[in-house]
N, C-alpha and C positions, 0 to 999 in steps of 0.2 A: 750737642754741639752751638755756639752761641755767637751769632754777630750782632747782637747788639748794640741799639747806639752808633754803628759802625757808619761809614761812606764807603760809596762803591766809584769809585772815578775812572777806576780801569780795571780789566781783567786780573791783574798784576797783583790789587789790591786784596786777592783771595789766594791760598794756599791752598793746593790739590785738594785735600782734605775738605775745604769749604765749598771748592764749588763742585764737587761730586754729592755733598750736602744737599745742597740747592737743586741739583738736578734730580735727587731722589723725593726731595719734598715737592718740587714740581712734579713727577709723576702722580705722588699720594694725590696731590691737590687733582689733578686732571681725573685720575679713576675714579674720585669721592665729588665731583663738580654738584657745587651749591652754595647757598648763601649762607654763611657763618658770621656770625657775627662778634668775631674775636677782637675786630679793632674799632667796634662802637665807641663811640667818642675823640675817635682822633681824627684830625682835620688833614687830607694831604697835598702841598700846594704841587701842581704841574706848570710850570712854568715853559711858556714855549715862545720860543725867539726864530726858531723856524716851522713852515709848514707839517702835518704830520696826518698822516691816517692810522695806520696798525699800531706807532707808538701810544697815542692820543688816546682812541678809543680802548686797546688792552688796559692802560693804566687807570682809565676810568670805571671799566668795567672792575677792574680788579679789587680796584676802592669798594667799589659800590657791593662786590661780594663775600667782602670779609669785613663789610660792617661799617669802612672808613668814610669819611665825608670829601669825595674828590673837589678842589679848588682849581679849574681850568683858567689859568692866567696867560694870555697873550701879552708878553713883554710892549708892545707898542701901546698898550691899553693903560699900561702906568707910569709912573713917573721916570720912569730907566729910561723912555721914548724922549726924556728932558733933559736927560744927560746926569740922572741921578747916580751917585757911586754905588757899584754892586755892593761894596761892605755896608753901604747904609741900607741898602735893601735886604740884605742879609740878615743885618741884627735886627731889622723893623718887622722881619717875614717871619722870624725863628719865636717872637712872641706870641704870634697868632697860630701857627701850625705845628705837629711832629715829626712832620718832613719836609722837605725840598727835594722834587724830581725837574730836573733842568734838563732843555734840548735847546742847544746851544750853538752857534757859528762859531765860536773861539775856546777850547778847552782851557783855557787860564781864566776864562769867566767863571768855572766850574771851580777850580781852584779857590779862587779867592770867594767864591759863598761858601766854600767847606770850609772855609781860615777863619771866617767871621762869624759862622751861626755854631750854636752847638747843638742841631736836632742835625739826623742822617741826613746826606744829600747824596742823590742816585743820579747818574749820568745818563741821561737819557738820549744822547748823541752829541758828540761833537768833532771836532775835525779833526781829533785825533784818535777816540775810540769810539766804540758803539758796545758798552759790555751787557746790555741787558739783550742785545737783540742775540749777542753770543750764547750765552746763560740758557734762551729757547733752542738755536742750533743745536747745541752740545746735547738736548733733552731728544731732539730729533734725531741725530746721527744714532743717541744711542737705540732708541726705539726700533729703528732700520735695521742695522746692522751692528749694534753695538759698538761702545766707544773701544772697548779689546781689539775688535776688527778691522777699527778705522782707518786709511790710507787717505790722506786728502789732499786735492790739490785746488788752489784759488788761481783762479786765471785771469787777467785783466789788468789793471790799475791797484799793482800792491802797495801803494803809498797810500790808502785810503783808508779810512776810520774801520771798516767792516772786516778790511784784510790784516790790520794791524790786532784788533781782539782775537781774529780765526786764529792768528799765528801765535799771541798769546795764551791763550786755551789750550790748542796743542800742545805748547810745549811745557804748557804746565802738567798736563795730562798723561803727557809722554806718547804720543800720538806723531805717527810721520806725517809732515806738512810739506808741500811743495807748494811752490810761488814762479806761476810763469807772466812774467810781465818782463814789458821792454825795459830798454834801460835809460835811465831818469824816471821811472816808474814802481821801481822795486819798492819793499820795505825801509823806512827812513833808519842811518846807524843805531840812534838809540832804540829804538822797537827790535831793531837787531840784536844788540846787544843784552836789552833785556830778555830775549825769546832764547839766546844760545844760554845765557845763565840758568834761566829755568829747566832748558833744556839735557842741560849737565846734570841736574838732579834725578829727572825723570826719565833719562834714555830717548826722549824724542827724538826722530831724523828731520833737520831743516834742510831743506834744498829750496836755492834761489836761482831759475834760469830763465834765459829769454826766448827758450825753446815750449812754446803751447805745447807741442808734444811729449817732450821729455817731462813737463809737469804733470798731465794726464795717463799718462803710460802707466796700465796696470791698477792704476786708485780704484776705488769704489764710491767715493764721494767727489763730487765735482762743486765748484760754488763759483757765481761770481756776482758780480753788482755793477752796476751803470758806468758806463765811460767818462760822462759828464757830471758832475752832484754840483747839488746846488751849491750856488757863487762861482763856479765854474764857467757860465755861459760861455765869456768872451773866448775861453780856448776850445770851442767845441768841433770847429773846422778842425783846427789841430790836432785835437783827440782822437776825432772819428779816421783820421788819416794812421795816424799812430796805432792803434787799438785795432784794427780792421782785423791783421792776420788771427788774433786772438780772442776771435767773436767762438763760443761755444754751440756748435752747430753740428750735425751728422757725420761729417768726417773727422771732426775732431773725436769727438767720445766714443769712436771705432777702437782707439787705441784703450780705454780705458777698460776695467773688466767687466765683462758681460752685464753683471747685477748693480752696478752705479747708481748710484744718486743722485738728482740732480737738486742743487738747492741756491738761491736765491733771496735778498733779503726782501727785494720788492721798494718800490716801483721797477719795475723794466721800461727799457726804453725799446717797443718792440722792431726789430728788425736791425738792432744793435749788438748787445754784449751778448745774444742769444738766440738763436733761432727757434723759429715758432714751433717748428716740429719735434725740437729737444723740451723746450718749455712746456709743450702740453703733448708729451710723451709720458706711457707709465714709468718711466724712471725720475720724473720731477715731483718733489714733495714740498715745491714750495707754499702750496696753502696750509698741509700740518705743517711745516715751520711756522705760518704766519698765524694758525692759532696755539702753537706752543708760545709763543711771546705773551698769551692772558698768564698761562700756568705759571711760566717763569716769573712774570711780575709779581704776582702774587706769593710766590715762595720768599724772593726777595723784602717784600712788603713784609712779610710775619718776620724772617729770619731778623731786618734791623729794628721792627719796633715792639719784640717781646722779650722779654727776659726769658719766658722757659714757651715752647711750642706744644700747644697742647696736643692731644691723639686728633688725629684729622680723621 
């Protein structure tokens, strides 16, 4: 299977078969982790408009272990900070590098990057989606319980980037997904429309509810994310009040399957979206999840930059 030269701006840019292919390739790379110089001579621009820990480090290490040269570019150190149009920035950058991976505030910036460059563009996070996070998460779910056995609940802000990509991935793969979120913070109409179309083909079941207990009842995967994302600091007090009943704590997880796993994309806000006793419990797989960001990043880079992927 080849994804050579493609962009990945959304999970919905992939077919079910392509997503499963990336998960399997991630597994192979994880089992035989070592430096392989299959991307030697290629340079990857890592453009960051937002702060990052896991995304930046996993991508830099992924590039290094594949033999590519990562170029970390903070947007404020470029002419973008002085108003250079993104379409000009894109057309210059493509002359120097073999792929552009960008972490942005506005998803429209990614769309414009992809429109005006001929090299692959990878979404490292936008206000709309976080596809590379979810590819790693699907690897984690597959490792822990098997994708065919998964029943997933996302509790909290159902209209954020992680929830959007998780919903689309589950719909694509035929996995039951429940979103437990308060009114006004449920997945937006456009994402729901995309997810429902994917679910019609895959047989996935989608449930959106305001009741967090209904969301987690009997599930074996509970996922949450921060209630106040970067750029939403002015809404902090209001959001804390709205989301308090959606904290993933010992009382809530009693309604899940006994062998459930707890997931969080990190960083967390201690005492808010998840209680310490759940976060630090044996159910928590958050650090395995974080590690898998590296292996899935390597899989994506290989798939987009090589016409034929060598035996790993």
